[in-house]
C-alpha positions in Angstrom: -149.2 136.3 176.2 -148.1 133.6 178.6 -144.4 133.0 178.7 -143.1 129.6 179.6 -140.9 129.7 182.6 -137.3 129.9 181.7 -135.2 126.9 182.7 -131.5 126.7 182.5 -130.2 123.9 180.3 -128.5 121.3 182.4 -124.9 120.6 181.5 -123.6 117.0 181.7 -121.7 116.3 184.7 -118.0 115.8 184.5 -117.1 112.1 185.1 -115.4 111.4 188.3 -111.7 110.5 188.3 -112.6 107.1 189.7 -115.0 106.3 186.8 -112.5 107.5 184.3 -109.8 105.2 185.7 -112.3 102.3 185.8 -113.2 102.7 182.1 -109.5 102.8 181.2 -108.8 99.6 183.0 -111.9 98.0 181.4 -110.7 98.9 177.9 -107.2 97.6 178.6 -108.7 94.4 179.9 -110.8 93.9 176.8 -107.9 94.5 174.5 -105.7 92.1 176.4 -108.4 89.5 176.5 -109.0 89.9 172.8 -105.3 89.5 172.0 -105.1 86.5 174.4 -107.8 84.8 172.4 -107.3 86.1 168.9 -103.5 86.0 168.7 -103.1 82.3 169.6 -106.0 81.4 167.3 -104.3 83.4 164.5 -100.9 81.7 165.1 -102.4 78.2 165.1 -104.5 79.0 162.0 -101.3 80.2 160.2 -99.4 77.1 161.3 -102.2 74.8 160.1 -102.2 76.7 156.8 -98.5 76.5 156.2 -98.1 72.9 157.4 -101.2 71.3 155.8 -102.2 73.5 152.9 -101.8 71.7 149.5 -100.2 74.9 148.3 -97.0 74.0 150.1 -96.9 70.3 149.3 -94.0 69.3 147.1 -95.5 68.5 143.7 -92.4 68.9 141.4 -88.9 67.4 141.7 -86.4 68.5 139.0 -83.2 66.5 138.9 -80.2 67.7 136.9 -77.4 65.1 136.7 -75.0 63.4 134.4 -76.2 60.6 132.1 -76.1 57.2 133.6 -77.3 58.0 137.1 -80.5 56.1 138.1 -82.8 59.0 138.5 -85.7 56.7 139.3 -83.8 55.5 142.4 -83.1 59.2 143.3 -86.8 60.0 143.1 -87.6 56.9 145.2 -85.2 58.1 147.9 -86.6 61.6 147.9 -90.3 60.4 147.9 -89.5 58.0 150.8 -88.2 60.9 152.8 -91.2 63.1 152.0 -93.3 60.4 153.6 -91.3 60.5 156.8 -92.8 62.3 159.8 -91.6 65.8 160.7 -93.6 67.6 163.4 -96.8 66.4 165.0 -98.6 64.5 162.3 -97.1 66.6 159.5 -94.8 64.9 157.0 -91.8 66.1 155.1 -93.8 66.4 151.9 -94.4 69.9 153.1 -91.7 72.1 151.6 -91.0 73.9 154.8 -90.4 70.7 156.7 -88.4 68.8 154.0 -84.9 68.1 155.6 -82.4 69.0 152.9 -79.4 67.7 154.9 -81.0 64.3 155.5 -81.8 64.0 151.8 -78.2 64.8 150.8 -76.9 62.2 153.3 -79.3 59.6 151.9 -78.1 60.2 148.3 -74.4 60.1 149.3 -75.0 56.8 151.1 -76.7 55.3 148.0 -74.5 56.6 145.2 -70.9 57.5 144.5 -71.4 61.3 144.3 -69.1 64.3 144.3 -71.7 66.9 145.2 -75.4 67.2 145.8 -77.2 70.6 145.9 -80.9 70.7 146.9 -82.8 74.0 146.6 -86.3 74.7 147.7 -88.3 76.7 145.2 -91.4 77.9 146.9 -94.2 77.1 147.1 -94.0 73.4 145.9 -90.8 72.5 144.0 -87.4 70.9 144.7 -84.5 71.3 142.4 -81.6 68.8 142.8 -78.2 69.2 141.1 -76.0 66.1 141.3 -72.4 65.8 140.3 -71.6 62.1 140.1 -68.1 60.8 140.9 -66.9 58.5 138.1 -67.6 54.9 139.2 -64.2 53.3 138.4 -63.8 49.8 139.6 -61.8 47.4 137.5 -62.5 43.7 138.4 -59.7 41.2 137.8 -60.5 37.5 137.8 -56.9 36.4 137.4 -57.0 36.4 133.6 -59.3 39.2 132.4 -60.2 42.6 133.6 -63.7 44.1 133.5 -65.4 47.4 134.2 -67.9 47.2 137.1 -71.0 49.5 137.3 -72.6 50.8 140.4 -74.9 47.8 140.6 -72.0 45.4 140.8 -72.3 44.0 137.3 -69.5 43.4 134.9 -70.5 45.7 132.0 -67.5 45.4 129.6 -64.1 43.8 129.3 -61.1 46.2 129.6 -58.6 46.4 126.8 -55.9 43.8 127.5 -53.3 46.4 126.7 -54.1 48.1 130.0 -53.5 44.8 131.9 -50.3 44.1 130.1 -49.0 47.7 130.7 -49.1 47.2 134.4 -45.7 46.3 136.1 -45.1 42.6 136.4 -46.7 41.2 139.5 -48.7 44.4 140.1 -51.9 42.4 140.7 -50.5 39.1 141.8 -48.0 39.8 144.6 -48.2 41.7 147.9 -44.6 42.9 147.8 -44.0 46.7 147.4 -45.4 47.9 144.1 -42.8 47.4 141.3 -41.7 50.3 139.3 -42.6 50.7 135.6 -39.8 49.7 133.3 -41.5 51.1 130.2 -44.0 53.7 129.5 -47.4 52.2 130.3 -50.7 52.6 128.6 -52.4 55.5 130.4 -55.1 54.5 132.8 -58.2 56.5 131.9 -58.7 59.3 134.4 -60.9 62.4 134.8 -60.2 65.6 136.7 -62.5 64.4 139.5 -60.8 61.1 140.3 -57.3 59.6 140.5 -58.0 56.5 138.4 -59.8 53.2 138.9 -59.8 51.0 141.9 -58.4 47.5 141.0 -60.2 44.6 142.7 -58.8 41.1 142.4 -61.2 38.2 142.9 -59.8 35.5 145.2 -62.1 32.6 144.0 -60.4 31.9 140.7 -63.7 31.9 138.9 -63.5 33.0 135.2 -65.9 35.8 134.7 -67.7 37.2 131.7 -69.6 40.4 130.8 -73.0 40.4 132.5 -71.9 38.6 135.6 -73.2 40.1 138.9 -70.2 40.0 141.3 -71.3 42.5 144.0 -74.3 43.9 145.7 -75.0 47.6 145.2 -74.0 48.3 148.8 -70.7 46.5 148.5 -70.0 48.1 145.1 -70.6 51.6 146.6 -68.3 50.8 149.6 -65.5 49.6 147.3 -65.8 52.9 145.3 -65.1 54.8 148.5 -62.2 52.7 150.0 -59.4 54.3 148.0 -60.4 57.9 148.9 -60.9 57.1 152.5 -57.5 55.6 152.8 -55.8 58.3 150.7 -57.0 60.9 153.2 -55.0 59.1 155.8 -51.9 58.8 153.6 -52.5 55.1 152.9 -52.2 54.4 149.1 -54.2 51.5 147.6 -52.6 49.2 145.1 -55.4 46.7 144.7 -58.2 45.1 146.7 -58.4 41.3 147.2 -61.8 39.9 148.0 -64.3 37.1 147.7 -67.6 38.4 146.3 -69.5 36.2 148.7 -67.9 38.0 151.7 -68.1 41.4 153.2 -64.4 41.6 154.2 -61.7 42.9 151.9 -57.9 42.9 152.0 -56.4 46.1 150.7 -52.9 45.6 149.4 -51.0 48.9 149.7 -48.3 50.3 147.6 -45.9 49.8 150.5 -46.5 46.0 150.4 -48.5 45.5 153.6 -52.2 44.5 153.7 -55.1 46.2 155.5 -58.1 44.0 156.4 -61.4 45.9 156.4 -65.1 45.2 156.7 -67.0 46.8 153.8 -70.2 47.0 155.9 -68.6 49.0 158.6 -67.8 52.7 158.6 -64.9 53.1 156.2 -63.5 56.5 157.4 -63.4 55.2 161.0 -61.5 52.1 159.9 -59.1 54.2 157.9 -58.6 56.5 160.9 -57.9 53.5 163.2 -55.3 52.2 160.8 -53.7 55.6 160.7 -53.6 55.8 164.5 -51.9 52.4 164.6 -49.3 53.5 162.1 -48.4 56.7 163.8 -48.7 55.6 167.5 -47.8 51.9 167.6 -46.0 50.8 164.4 -44.0 54.0 163.7 -40.6 53.1 162.3 -41.6 49.4 161.8 -43.8 50.4 158.9 -41.4 48.9 156.3 -41.5 45.5 158.2 -45.3 45.6 158.5 -47.2 42.5 157.4 -50.8 43.5 158.0 -53.3 45.6 160.0 -56.7 44.3 160.8 -59.4 46.9 161.7 -62.5 44.8 161.0 -63.5 44.4 164.7 -64.5 47.9 165.9 -62.1 48.9 168.7 -60.1 45.7 168.6 -57.2 46.5 166.4 -54.5 44.0 165.3 -51.3 44.2 163.4 -48.3 42.0 162.7 -44.7 42.8 162.0 -42.7 40.5 159.8 
């Protein structure tokens, strides 16, 4: 019986340390190269998905407010902002890119509001809660008084009892506000405001319900004058103006007049008047005739 020669089984050679180190470096290089390519592609893909996917486009806008606010105009303002560019070619119609602060500012600029809360409800809904400041402008044409709405239209005639209850000369003179000699008819107020702003027309035209006396912009400015001045300790008695002009003369309770431009920044004008009173006029405030802040940094005043 022939026996095959016996051969020892060859064992695999142990890899050399140099080869092991090379393989380790090669593996690390491949991993890094893969991450270098895959990670940016993944990030870009995720950005494209979040910025351009229809899933995150604002489809629903829920507005909760008091009756009487023009919600159609509110929606128009919001939709106009959604169409504005945000980053690259993406627009603010994407819920992640919608600028809530800008939207609040636009609404405050357009309406007389107390508070605006805008919440994003992902993935595609905006919820807006609006607290509207009562729009209280009473327009006096020299004979009758009317309630003005936010569009500048005379919507109803005020009860003559309110006009007759005011102190004599309250809306006709510029001397310091007279004191009530009898209990007046209460001026309607709410917890959110300190009563209406009286505006006296200087043209002498007799008005009627339905007349448009102001633009929306001027009406909104007038609604903010009283508060802007009150913050600077300047109390408004009434506002004298011509509807065809953008300037107004605010007759104060102290008897002097403040000339303002209703198209310019009201808080800045109020601040300038306050600076004049505290730094220049000082103790001559009782003899003050007028302050004029209509011309930006050029401020004027006159002492009687």
